[in-house]
C-alpha positions in Angstrom: 315.8 35.0 3.8 315.7 38.2 5.9 311.7 38.2 6.3 310.5 36.3 9.5 308.8 32.8 8.5 306.7 32.3 11.8 304.3 34.8 12.0 306.6 37.9 13.3 304.9 40.3 10.5 302.0 42.8 10.5 300.6 44.8 7.9 298.9 48.1 8.7 296.7 49.5 5.4 293.2 50.7 5.1 293.1 50.3 1.4 292.6 46.4 0.9 293.0 47.1 -2.8 296.3 48.5 -2.3 297.8 45.9 0.1 296.2 42.4 -1.3 299.3 41.9 -3.7 301.6 42.2 -0.7 299.2 40.0 1.0 299.2 37.4 -1.6 303.1 37.4 -2.0 303.2 36.5 1.5 300.6 33.9 1.4 302.2 32.5 -1.9 305.8 32.3 -0.1 303.9 30.9 3.4 305.0 33.5 5.4 302.3 34.0 8.3 301.1 37.9 9.2 298.7 39.8 11.0 296.5 42.3 8.6 294.8 45.2 10.8 292.6 48.0 8.2 291.3 49.7 11.3 292.2 50.7 14.7 289.3 48.9 16.1 290.7 45.4 14.8 294.1 45.7 17.0 294.6 43.4 19.7 293.6 43.9 23.4 297.3 44.0 24.5 300.3 45.4 22.8 302.3 42.8 20.8 305.9 42.1 21.7 306.8 39.5 19.3 306.9 42.1 15.9 310.0 41.8 13.7 308.7 43.6 10.4 305.9 46.1 10.4 304.5 46.8 6.7 302.9 50.3 7.4 300.8 52.5 5.3 301.3 56.4 6.5 298.0 57.5 4.8 295.6 56.2 7.4 293.3 59.0 7.5 291.9 61.1 4.8 293.6 64.5 5.6 296.8 66.2 4.0 297.8 67.6 7.5 301.0 66.5 8.6 300.6 66.9 12.2 297.0 64.6 12.2 298.9 62.2 9.7 301.7 61.5 12.3 299.4 61.6 15.3 296.9 58.9 13.6 300.3 56.6 12.9 301.5 57.3 16.7 298.2 55.8 18.1 298.1 53.0 15.7 301.9 52.0 17.1 301.2 52.8 20.7 298.0 50.4 20.9 300.0 47.7 18.7 303.4 47.3 19.7 304.7 47.0 23.4 307.5 49.1 24.6 309.8 46.0 25.2 308.9 44.5 21.7 312.9 44.1 21.1 314.2 45.1 17.7 312.2 45.6 14.9 312.0 46.8 11.4 309.4 49.2 9.7 308.7 49.2 6.0 306.6 52.3 5.2 304.5 50.9 2.3 303.1 54.1 0.8 302.6 55.6 -2.8 305.6 57.9 -2.8 309.0 56.7 -1.0 309.0 60.3 1.0 305.2 60.3 1.9 305.6 61.7 5.6 308.6 60.1 6.2 311.0 62.5 7.7 307.9 63.9 9.8 307.9 60.1 11.2 311.5 59.9 11.7 311.5 63.2 13.9 308.2 61.4 16.0 310.3 58.3 17.0 313.0 60.5 18.2 310.3 62.3 20.4 307.0 61.2 21.5 307.5 57.8 20.1 311.0 57.3 21.5 310.0 54.2 23.4 308.8 52.7 20.2 311.5 53.4 18.0 312.6 50.8 15.3 316.1 49.8 14.5 315.2 51.1 10.7 312.6 52.5 8.8 312.9 51.7 5.3 310.7 53.4 2.5 309.2 51.4 -0.3 307.1 53.0 -2.9 303.9 51.0 -3.9 303.9 52.0 -7.4 307.2 50.0 -7.7 306.1 46.7 -7.0 302.5 46.9 -7.9 300.7 47.7 -11.3 297.3 47.9 -12.3 295.8 45.1 -14.5 293.7 45.0 -17.6 290.5 45.0 -15.0 291.9 48.1 -13.0 292.9 45.8 -10.1 296.3 46.1 -8.4 298.3 43.1 -8.9 302.0 42.6 -7.8 304.7 42.6 -10.4 306.9 40.0 -11.3 309.3 39.1 -9.1 307.8 41.5 -6.1 308.6 39.8 -3.2 312.0 39.0 -4.1 312.6 42.6 -5.2 311.2 43.7 -1.5 313.7 41.4 0.0 316.5 42.6 -1.7 315.7 46.3 -1.0 315.5 45.1 2.8 318.7 43.2 2.7 320.4 46.3 1.0 318.9 48.6 3.4 319.9 46.5 6.5 323.6 46.5 5.5 324.2 48.3 8.5 322.1 46.7 10.7 323.3 42.8 10.2 322.4 41.8 13.9 318.5 42.3 13.3 319.1 39.5 10.4 321.3 37.2 12.4 318.0 37.6 15.1 315.4 37.0 12.4 317.4 34.0 11.0 318.1 32.6 14.4 314.4 32.7 15.2 313.3 30.9 11.8 315.8 27.8 12.4 314.2 27.9 16.0 310.9 27.3 15.0 311.7 24.9 12.3 313.8 22.9 14.9 310.7 22.9 17.2 308.4 21.7 14.7 310.9 18.8 14.0 311.3 17.8 17.8 307.3 17.8 18.0 307.1 15.4 14.8 309.7 13.5 16.2 308.1 12.6 19.7 304.6 12.6 18.3 305.4 10.1 15.9 306.4 7.7 18.6 302.9 6.4 18.5 300.2 5.8 15.5 298.4 8.8 14.7 294.9 7.2 15.7 292.3 7.0 18.3 294.7 5.6 20.9 297.2 8.1 20.0 296.5 10.4 23.2 296.7 7.7 25.3 300.1 6.3 24.3 301.5 9.7 24.2 300.8 10.3 27.7 302.4 7.4 28.8 305.5 8.2 26.7 305.5 11.6 28.3 305.1 10.1 32.0 308.6 7.8 30.7 310.2 10.9 29.5 309.6 12.7 32.9 311.1 9.5 35.0 314.1 9.6 32.4 315.0 13.2 33.9 313.9 12.9 37.7 314.6 8.9 38.1 313.4 7.6 41.2 312.9 11.2 42.8 309.6 11.7 40.8 306.6 12.2 42.6 304.0 11.2 40.1 301.2 12.7 42.0 302.9 16.3 41.3 301.4 17.2 38.4 303.7 20.3 37.7 306.8 18.4 38.2 305.6 15.7 35.5 305.3 18.3 32.7 308.6 20.3 33.9 310.6 17.0 33.8 308.8 15.9 30.7 309.4 18.9 29.3 313.5 18.9 29.9 313.3 15.4 27.7 311.9 17.4 24.7 314.3 20.6 25.5 317.4 18.5 25.1 316.0 16.9 21.7 315.3 20.5 20.7 318.5 21.7 21.4 319.9 18.5 19.6 318.2 19.8 16.6 318.8 23.2 16.5 322.7 22.5 16.9 322.1 20.5 13.8 320.0 22.8 11.8 322.6 25.5 12.2 325.3 23.6 11.5 323.9 22.6 8.2 323.0 25.7 7.3 325.2 28.0 4.7 325.3 30.7 7.1 327.6 33.2 5.9 325.8 33.1 2.5 322.9 34.7 4.6 324.0 36.5 7.6 327.0 38.2 8.8 328.6 39.2 12.0 331.5 41.7 11.7 334.6 42.4 13.9 334.3 46.4 13.4 336.3 48.9 15.2 333.6 50.2 17.6 333.1 48.1 20.6 330.5 49.8 22.5 328.4 53.3 21.8 325.6 54.9 23.6 323.0 57.7 22.6 322.8 60.4 25.2 321.0 63.8 24.2 321.3 63.4 20.7 325.1 62.6 20.9 326.7 59.3 20.0 329.4 58.3 22.5 331.5 55.6 21.3 334.7 53.6 22.2 336.7 52.2 19.2 339.6 49.8 19.0 342.4 49.6 16.4 344.5 46.3 16.4 348.0 47.5 15.8 349.7 43.9 16.0 349.3 41.2 18.2 350.6 42.7 21.3 349.4 45.9 20.7 345.7 47.6 20.8 344.8 51.3 20.2 341.4 52.7 21.8 339.6 56.1 20.6 337.2 57.9 22.6 334.6 59.6 20.4 331.7 62.2 20.8 329.6 61.7 17.6 332.4 61.8 14.5 335.0 64.0 16.8 337.7 61.9 18.3 338.6 63.1 21.9 341.4 61.1 23.2 343.6 57.8 22.3 345.7 55.7 24.0 346.9 52.0 24.8 344.8 51.4 28.3 341.2 52.4 28.2 341.0 53.1 31.9 343.6 55.9 31.8 342.4 57.6 28.6 339.1 58.1 30.3 340.9 59.4 33.6 342.6 61.3 31.5 339.9 63.4 29.8 339.3 66.9 31.2 335.9 67.7 30.4 333.8 66.7 33.5 330.9 65.7 31.6 332.3 63.8 29.1 334.2 62.0 31.6 331.6 60.6 33.5 329.6 59.7 30.2 332.6 57.6 29.4 332.9 56.2 32.9 329.5 55.1 32.8 329.8 53.5 29.1 333.0 51.5 30.4 330.8 50.2 33.5 328.2 49.0 31.3 330.6 47.7 28.8 332.7 45.6 31.2 329.4 44.3 32.9 328.3 42.5 29.7 330.7 39.2 30.2 328.7 38.8 33.1 325.2 39.2 32.0 325.6 36.8 29.1 327.2 34.3 31.7 323.9 34.8 33.8 321.8 34.2 30.8 323.6 31.1 30.1 324.4 29.4 33.4 321.8 30.5 35.7 318.1 30.4 36.1 315.8 31.8 39.1 313.5 29.0 38.8 314.9 25.9 40.2 313.2 22.7 41.1 312.5 22.3 44.9 314.2 19.2 45.2 318.1 19.0 45.0 318.9 18.4 41.1 322.6 18.2 39.4 323.6 21.6 38.3 321.6 23.9 40.6 323.2 26.0 43.4 321.5 26.2 46.9 321.6 28.3 50.0 321.9 26.3 53.2 319.6 27.7 55.9 318.8 25.2 58.4 322.1 24.9 60.3 322.7 25.7 63.8 325.9 27.7 64.7 327.5 24.8 66.1 326.8 22.8 63.1 328.2 25.5 60.8 331.4 26.0 62.7 332.0 22.0 62.8 331.7 22.3 58.6 333.9 25.3 58.7 336.7 23.5 60.6 337.2 21.2 57.8 338.5 24.3 55.4 339.4 27.2 57.8 341.6 27.8 60.9 339.9 28.8 64.3 341.0 32.1 64.1 339.4 32.8 60.8 336.5 31.1 61.8 336.3 33.2 65.1 337.3 36.5 63.4 333.5 37.5 63.0 330.2 36.7 63.5 329.2 33.1 62.1 325.8 34.3 61.2 327.2 36.3 58.6 328.4 33.3 56.9 326.3 31.5 54.5 327.2 28.0 53.1 326.2 27.2 49.4 325.7 23.7 48.2 326.4 23.3 44.6 325.0 20.1 43.1 327.5 18.4 41.0 326.7 14.9 41.1 326.3 13.0 37.8 322.7 13.3 36.4 322.5 9.5 36.4 323.6 8.9 39.6 320.7 11.4 41.1 318.4 9.7 39.0 319.1 6.1 40.6 319.3 7.6 44.1 323.5 7.2 44.2 323.7 10.8 45.4 325.2 11.1 48.8 326.7 14.6 49.0 326.4 18.2 47.7 329.5 20.0 47.2 329.9 23.0 49.4 331.3 26.6 48.9 331.1 29.7 51.4 329.7 33.0 51.4 330.7 35.7 53.7 327.6 38.1 53.9 329.4 40.7 56.1 331.3 42.5 53.5 
């Protein structure tokens, strides 16, 4: 299912009769959502976890295009945080093209910071009908048809489906983990006290004899680490058991990186000629500028100074992507104050004499005396097994060196 299953759907419509069938469809399929009919109901702070927004564009009684779009912009700015991440707008209007072009234009100008990755028009009359009592009701199979429409429209935006699907299995894995641990004690009047002691054991399992039980913050953090380990196991199991390729896809296409600058798209494309040969093409919009086998040489050969600078910046940002991915996977800015396996520390309390004694084990006298000793930092990488740490069998960290003078 492409729709988020854990509360990432928002509906905006000032006419409850016209939106009620959509609401009932989401109810029946167990899909939580937020519904707003008036701007005064919006949250005090903009939301940053929206993935699908069903939006009625006609929120005020006027046919003036500028006023209609201005009203929508006011809603968007109060509802959505600028760092919300990728989301889809589904225009839920009586006709497909009601104010649609004007809305798209506004997202390229005044609402640029709130721009969705896609705007999909849905005409209410295709999915709703009027019953014999004059009430709006959903047509048979309406939600499946809506979902099919979204899937078809999002064929060129496959990664938003990957993210939504991933969020769904993350939340399900979280529920699974919670139930696994919560059921370790019978659900009766003694449950809270029993679970408190179980969480204490979970914290000790992580920190071992180093745990200071008077530090409430550490107790919670280490208990969470046990929960996190179980959660990751459940998440991996859930992902393995899903028939992923029937629902989502990741494409190996020719475009390896693109950027939008002043309404022009600058792209780097690749073509695999054979196992040993790759050809790169540089495009500005749909116009190929140059091509070759070495990307840096191609860019250096561009004669137009503006284009050259654009592609140099694109290549720099593209080359930084692997390191940014590694940083998110391998590092954290929030490490515990105590030494713990897997963490990296800078040693600051050494005298120059002691620092030289350590460096002599690795470098010659000439190298050590070639520059100011205070410009050399000692970095300790704790690689001891977690079990040795927990049982206080840990004796020494692994050290490396960084020269800050260059």
